[in-house]
C-alpha positions in Angstrom: 87.0 57.1 130.4 84.8 60.1 129.9 87.8 62.3 129.1 89.1 59.7 126.6 85.8 60.0 124.6 86.1 63.8 124.6 89.7 63.6 123.3 88.5 61.2 120.5 85.7 63.5 119.5 88.1 66.5 119.4 90.5 64.7 117.2 87.7 63.6 114.9 86.4 67.1 114.7 89.8 68.6 113.9 90.3 66.0 111.1 86.8 66.8 109.7 87.3 70.6 109.7 90.8 70.5 108.2 89.6 68.0 105.5 86.7 70.3 104.3 88.9 73.0 102.6 91.1 70.3 101.1 88.1 68.5 99.6 86.6 71.7 98.3 90.0 72.7 96.8 90.2 69.3 95.1 86.8 69.8 93.5 88.0 72.4 91.1 89.7 72.8 87.8 91.5 75.3 85.6 90.8 77.0 82.3 93.4 78.4 79.9 93.2 79.6 76.4 94.1 82.2 73.7 92.2 84.8 71.8 92.9 85.8 68.2 91.6 88.3 65.7 89.5 86.3 63.2 90.6 88.2 60.1 94.4 88.6 60.8 95.1 85.7 63.2 97.1 88.0 65.5 96.7 87.6 69.3 94.3 90.0 71.0 95.4 91.7 74.2 93.0 93.2 76.7 90.2 90.8 76.0 88.0 90.2 79.1 87.3 86.5 79.6 84.7 85.9 82.3 82.5 83.1 83.6 79.0 84.6 83.4 77.3 85.1 86.7 80.5 84.6 88.7 83.6 86.6 89.8 86.0 84.3 88.0 87.7 85.8 85.0 90.9 87.1 83.4 92.2 89.5 80.8 94.4 88.4 77.9 98.1 89.2 77.9 100.2 90.6 75.0 100.4 87.1 73.6 96.6 86.8 73.7 96.6 84.1 76.4 94.6 83.9 79.6 94.3 81.5 82.6 91.6 81.1 85.2 92.5 78.8 88.1 90.7 77.2 91.0 87.3 77.2 89.3 84.7 75.0 91.1 83.5 72.1 89.0 80.3 72.6 87.1 78.7 74.0 84.0 79.4 77.6 83.0 78.9 80.1 80.2 82.3 81.7 79.3 82.2 85.1 77.6 85.1 86.8 75.7 84.6 90.6 75.0 86.6 93.5 73.8 85.7 97.0 72.6 85.6 97.0 68.8 84.9 93.2 68.6 81.8 91.1 68.7 81.3 89.4 72.0 81.6 85.6 71.9 80.3 83.1 74.4 80.1 79.3 74.8 79.0 76.6 77.2 81.7 74.7 79.1 82.1 72.1 81.8 84.8 72.3 84.4 85.8 68.9 85.7 87.6 68.0 88.9 91.4 68.5 88.6 90.8 69.1 84.9 92.5 71.6 82.6 90.2 73.0 79.9 92.0 74.5 76.9 90.0 77.0 74.8 90.5 79.2 71.7 88.5 82.2 70.6 88.5 84.0 67.3 86.8 87.4 67.6 85.5 89.3 64.6 85.7 93.1 64.4 82.7 95.3 65.0 82.8 99.0 64.1 83.0 101.1 67.2 80.3 103.8 67.4 81.9 107.3 66.8 80.2 108.5 70.0 82.1 105.9 72.0 85.4 107.2 70.7 84.5 110.8 71.6 83.5 109.8 75.1 86.8 107.9 75.5 88.7 111.2 74.9 86.8 112.7 77.8 87.6 109.8 80.0 90.7 108.6 81.8 89.9 104.9 81.3 87.6 104.9 78.2 85.4 102.0 79.3 85.0 99.4 82.0 86.5 96.9 79.6 89.9 98.7 79.6 90.3 98.7 83.4 92.3 95.5 83.2 94.4 96.4 80.3 95.7 99.9 81.2 98.9 100.3 83.2 98.7 101.3 86.9 95.7 101.4 89.2 92.3 102.4 87.9 88.8 102.3 89.2 85.5 103.2 87.6 82.1 103.8 89.2 79.5 103.6 86.5 75.9 104.9 85.9 74.2 101.8 87.4 76.1 102.1 90.7 75.6 105.9 90.8 71.9 105.5 90.2 71.5 102.6 92.6 73.0 104.4 95.6 71.9 107.9 94.6 75.4 109.3 95.3 75.4 113.0 96.1 78.3 112.8 98.5 81.7 112.2 97.0 82.9 110.8 100.3 80.4 108.0 100.2 81.1 107.3 96.5 84.9 106.8 97.1 84.9 105.0 100.5 85.2 101.5 99.0 88.1 102.3 96.7 91.6 101.3 98.1 94.2 104.0 98.3 91.7 106.8 98.6 91.7 108.8 101.8 88.8 111.1 102.7 88.4 113.5 105.6 84.9 114.6 106.3 84.2 118.2 107.0 80.6 119.4 106.7 78.8 116.0 106.8 77.4 116.4 103.3 80.5 116.2 101.1 80.2 119.7 99.7 83.8 120.6 100.4 85.7 117.2 100.4 89.3 116.6 101.5 90.6 113.8 99.3 94.0 112.3 99.1 95.3 109.5 96.9 98.1 107.1 97.8 99.5 109.1 100.7 99.1 112.6 99.5 97.8 115.3 101.8 94.0 115.5 102.0 93.5 119.2 102.8 91.2 120.7 100.3 92.1 118.0 97.8 95.0 120.2 96.8 97.5 117.4 96.0 95.3 115.6 93.5 94.0 116.5 90.0 90.2 117.1 89.9 88.6 117.0 86.4 85.2 117.0 84.8 84.9 115.3 81.4 88.7 115.4 81.1 89.0 119.1 81.8 90.7 120.6 84.9 88.0 121.8 87.3 89.7 123.3 90.4 89.1 127.0 90.3 92.8 127.8 89.8 94.5 124.4 89.4 98.1 125.6 89.2 98.1 128.8 91.3 95.5 128.0 94.0 94.3 124.4 93.9 93.1 124.3 97.5 89.8 126.1 96.9 86.2 125.7 98.2 84.7 124.2 95.0 84.1 120.6 93.9 81.8 119.5 91.0 78.3 118.5 92.0 78.5 114.7 92.3 74.7 114.2 92.3 74.4 115.1 88.6 77.3 112.9 87.5 76.8 109.5 85.8 80.3 108.2 86.5 83.5 108.6 88.4 87.0 107.6 87.4 90.1 107.3 89.6 93.6 106.7 88.3 96.5 106.5 90.8 100.3 106.4 90.6 102.2 106.7 87.4 99.2 105.7 85.2 97.9 109.3 85.5 101.1 111.3 85.0 99.9 112.8 81.7 96.9 114.6 83.2 98.7 117.0 85.6 99.3 119.4 87.3 99.9 116.9 90.2 101.6 113.7 89.1 102.4 111.9 92.3 99.0 110.9 93.9 96.3 110.6 91.3 93.5 112.1 89.3 89.8 112.1 89.9 87.6 112.6 86.8 83.8 113.1 87.1 81.7 112.2 84.1 78.7 114.4 83.4 75.4 113.1 81.9 75.9 112.3 78.2 73.6 113.6 75.4 71.3 110.6 74.8 71.0 108.8 71.5 67.2 109.4 71.5 64.7 111.2 73.6 65.2 110.6 77.2 64.2 112.4 80.4 63.9 111.8 84.1 63.0 113.7 87.3 63.7 112.6 90.9 62.3 114.4 93.9 63.6 113.4 97.4 62.8 114.8 100.8 64.2 113.8 104.2 65.1 114.8 107.7 66.3 118.3 108.5 64.1 119.5 105.7 66.4 117.9 103.1 65.2 118.6 99.5 66.7 117.2 96.4 65.6 117.7 92.8 67.4 116.1 89.9 65.9 116.4 86.4 67.2 116.2 82.9 66.0 115.8 79.4 67.7 115.4 76.0 67.3 114.2 72.5 69.3 113.5 69.4 68.6 113.8 65.7 70.7 113.1 62.6 72.9 116.2 63.0 71.9 117.6 66.3 71.8 116.6 70.0 71.1 118.4 73.2 70.8 117.9 77.0 69.5 120.2 79.8 69.9 119.3 83.4 69.5 120.6 86.9 70.5 119.3 90.3 69.3 121.2 93.4 70.1 120.2 96.9 69.2 122.0 100.2 69.0 121.2 103.8 68.5 123.1 107.1 71.5 121.4 108.7 71.9 119.1 111.7 73.7 121.5 113.9 71.7 123.6 116.5 72.5 127.3 116.6 72.0 129.1 119.9 68.9 131.2 119.5 67.8 129.2 116.4 68.7 129.6 112.7 69.6 127.7 109.5 72.9 125.8 109.7 72.6 124.0 106.3 73.0 125.1 102.7 71.1 125.7 99.4 72.9 124.6 96.2 71.6 124.9 92.7 73.4 123.4 89.7 72.4 123.9 86.0 73.9 122.4 82.9 73.3 122.4 79.2 74.9 120.7 76.2 74.3 121.1 72.5 76.0 119.1 69.8 76.1 119.5 66.0 77.6 116.9 63.8 78.1 115.7 60.2 76.3 112.7 58.9 77.4 109.4 60.6 78.6 108.0 57.3 80.6 111.1 56.2 84.1 110.5 54.8 85.5 112.6 57.6 83.2 112.7 60.6 83.1 115.8 62.8 81.2 117.1 65.7 81.2 120.3 67.8 79.8 120.2 71.4 79.2 123.3 73.5 78.8 122.8 77.3 77.8 125.5 79.8 77.2 125.1 83.5 76.3 127.3 86.5 76.4 126.4 90.2 75.3 128.8 93.0 75.5 127.9 96.7 74.7 129.6 100.0 76.1 127.7 102.9 75.5 128.7 106.5 78.8 127.2 107.5 81.3 128.3 110.1 84.9 127.8 111.3 83.8 128.3 114.9 83.8 124.9 116.6 83.2 124.0 120.3 85.3 123.7 123.4 86.0 120.1 124.3 83.7 120.2 127.3 80.8 121.6 125.2 81.4 119.0 122.5 81.1 116.2 125.0 77.8 117.6 126.3 76.2 118.8 123.0 78.2 117.9 119.9 75.8 119.5 117.4 75.7 122.8 119.2 76.7 126.1 117.4 77.6 129.2 119.5 75.7 132.5 119.0 78.8 134.2 117.6 78.5 132.1 114.4 75.1 133.4 113.4 76.5 135.7 110.7 78.8 133.1 109.2 77.9 132.2 105.7 79.7 131.3 102.4 78.3 132.4 99.1 79.8 130.8 95.9 79.2 131.2 92.2 80.8 128.9 89.6 80.6 129.1 85.8 82.1 126.7 83.3 82.3 126.9 79.5 83.6 124.2 77.2 83.8 123.9 73.4 84.9 120.5 72.2 85.7 119.6 68.5 86.1 116.0 67.4 87.2 114.9 64.0 87.6 111.3 62.9 89.9 111.4 59.9 89.9 107.6 59.4 89.0 104.4 61.3 92.3 104.6 63.1 93.0 108.3 63.6 91.1 111.0 65.4 91.7 114.4 67.0 89.8 116.0 70.0 90.4 119.6 70.9 88.8 121.4 73.8 88.7 125.1 74.7 87.6 125.8 78.2 87.1 128.4 80.8 85.9 128.4 84.4 85.1 131.4 86.7 84.6 131.0 90.4 84.1 133.4 93.2 83.4 132.9 96.8 83.1 134.9 100.0 83.2 133.0 103.3 82.1 135.5 105.8 83.1 134.1 109.2 84.1 135.0 112.8 87.9 135.5 113.1 88.7 137.2 116.4 87.0 138.1 119.7 87.9 140.9 122.1 86.6 141.5 125.5 87.5 145.2 125.6 88.3 148.1 123.2 92.0 147.9 124.0 92.4 144.2 123.4 94.2 143.0 120.3 91.7 140.2 119.9 91.9 136.4 120.4 91.8 134.0 117.5 88.9 131.6 117.8 91.2 128.6 117.7 93.1 129.8 120.7 89.9 130.7 122.5 88.4 127.2 122.1 91.6 125.4 123.0 91.8 127.3 126.4 88.4 128.8 127.4 89.5 129.1 131.0 92.1 131.7 130.1 89.6 133.6 128.0 86.5 133.5 130.1 85.3 136.9 129.0 85.7 136.1 125.3 84.0 132.7 125.8 81.0 134.5 127.4 80.7 136.7 124.4 80.7 133.9 121.8 78.1 132.0 123.8 75.7 134.9 123.7 76.8 137.1 126.7 76.4 140.8 126.0 79.6 142.7 125.2 80.5 146.1 126.5 82.3 147.2 123.3 81.1 147.5 119.7 84.1 145.8 118.2 83.8 142.6 120.3 83.5 140.3 117.3 85.6 140.6 114.2 84.0 138.9 111.2 86.3 138.6 108.2 85.1 138.5 104.6 87.4 136.0 103.0 86.6 137.1 99.5 88.2 135.4 96.4 87.8 135.4 92.6 89.4 132.8 90.4 89.5 132.1 86.7 91.1 129.3 84.6 91.2 128.9 80.9 93.1 126.9 78.3 93.1 124.7 75.3 94.0 121.0 75.1 94.2 118.6 72.2 94.4 114.8 72.0 95.5 112.9 68.9 94.4 109.2 69.0 95.8 106.6 66.7 95.5 102.8 66.5 97.7 100.5 64.4 98.8 96.9 64.5 100.6 94.0 63.0 99.9 90.3 62.8 101.2 89.8 66.3 100.2 93.0 68.2 98.0 96.0 68.3 99.0 99.5 69.5 96.9 102.4 70.7 98.7 105.8 71.0 97.5 109.1 72.4 99.6 112.3 71.9 98.4 115.6 73.2 99.1 119.0 74.7 97.6 121.6 77.0 98.1 125.3 77.3 96.6 126.6 80.5 96.6 129.8 82.6 94.8 130.7 85.8 94.6 133.5 88.4 93.4 134.2 91.9 92.4 137.7 93.1 91.9 138.1 96.8 90.2 141.1 98.3 89.0 140.9 101.9 87.8 143.1 104.7 86.7 142.9 108.4 83.3 143.9 109.9 82.9 144.4 113.6 79.9 143.4 115.7 78.8 143.6 119.3 76.9 140.9 121.1 73.5 142.0 122.6 71.8 139.2 124.6 72.6 136.6 122.0 72.1 138.8 119.0 74.9 140.1 116.9 74.5 143.8 115.9 76.7 145.8 113.6 79.4 148.0 115.2 82.0 150.0 113.4 82.4 150.3 109.6 84.3 147.8 107.6 88.1 148.1 107.5 90.8 146.6 105.3 94.0 145.0 106.6 97.5 145.5 105.3 97.2 142.4 103.0 93.6 142.9 101.9 94.4 142.7 98.2 96.6 140.0 96.8 96.9 138.3 93.4 98.4 135.1 92.2 98.8 133.9 88.6 100.0 130.9 86.6 100.4 131.5 82.9 101.4 129.2 80.1 101.0 125.8 81.7 102.1 124.0 78.5 101.9 120.2 79.0 102.7 117.6 76.3 101.7 114.0 76.9 
């Protein structure tokens, strides 16, 4: 009898649980509609139709129609918006199993010239266009950047599908990013841009370089993947990442943030700008330093010190000029000293003390200098036709001075650090040296100066046009890019001895057989 009651309760419970979703599903309705241009009557595509305060919404198709299904019953405010048109909203009631049919007629609203200029620097143009452009696109805007205080590109991208990130230094200074299955090493298989301009030190001849724009001073990040980004190049299979620097404000605006944290972390981000009838400017700095979380045998700094400076100045004609024009000059400088190393730990040491650094890495350091120059001209010939031309140059040099080989005696050829760490038992004498044991020879530690210089320069122009008929609207961009870049490698080797945990200089520097090497890519003409 008791078991019978249990069975009855179980059956009743199953019926109750399975009926809840069905009941919830039944208490919903649908919305469909169409959006037209008020003056021409033609359907509008790419209009965002959203239920305010919810995640329910849709974008209109080429026929101007939209549909929103499975909307819970209740009262809502529905909003229809599109760039260049006045936003329209109305109160609606969704009834159970009901189908609500709506019609919107949007009137045009002149788009601010500055919005058009910004669109030519962007891959998407605005958040409203995410749902109307082909392919996969994602946008992280100023509110999200400010809310989470992103200064690590790895953290900023981790929520976006199809983006693969491999951590390296723990701070995101040298990210390894892949899009849609491309390799992640040094982000060499994706296109990295800032304000629509190629930003890898030598994008065509040496894209895998130790530079990435400072994320902390950016106000937005755009990602386009697959065929939707093919026009940006040089890599057209995975995707493109475009970082958006702080805009020149429309009026006086300034801010300063000071942050301090563990490991003596210090962050300063400050900017100020203003705009007048025919002039605008912005000055900005982002400085980030930390002592590091690794512990060097004998003590020492294992972090970095990065300083980034940026300035923009714009001159422009009157806003109501028959042909509006503006000229913007942008200059940036980034310097960094990073006490980083290639020397890791043996597996046994990692299990015991994962944040340890051996004594032989005490001289390892990378010094980088980056300079960027951009001159952008924008002319709006009519309401439907504009041209944006940008001349740019970047210069980057870095020298990563790091341990390369270890030799236990004068006669040894030397052991690469990777081989030593993989099999420390076979290289007991070399292992003793890198962990601070005194060496008998002056050339026990080979420290290589991996010294590189890069430059990239070019000009690109984008022609934007918009035209339409009573039934459709068309937006067209045509452009070209002429680009050239170069890498110049010159490296040498210094030798040290280990003296009770302290590295002391041994023999003079020497150059290898392949100390000097150059690579060049000229005339990267690209029409889109």
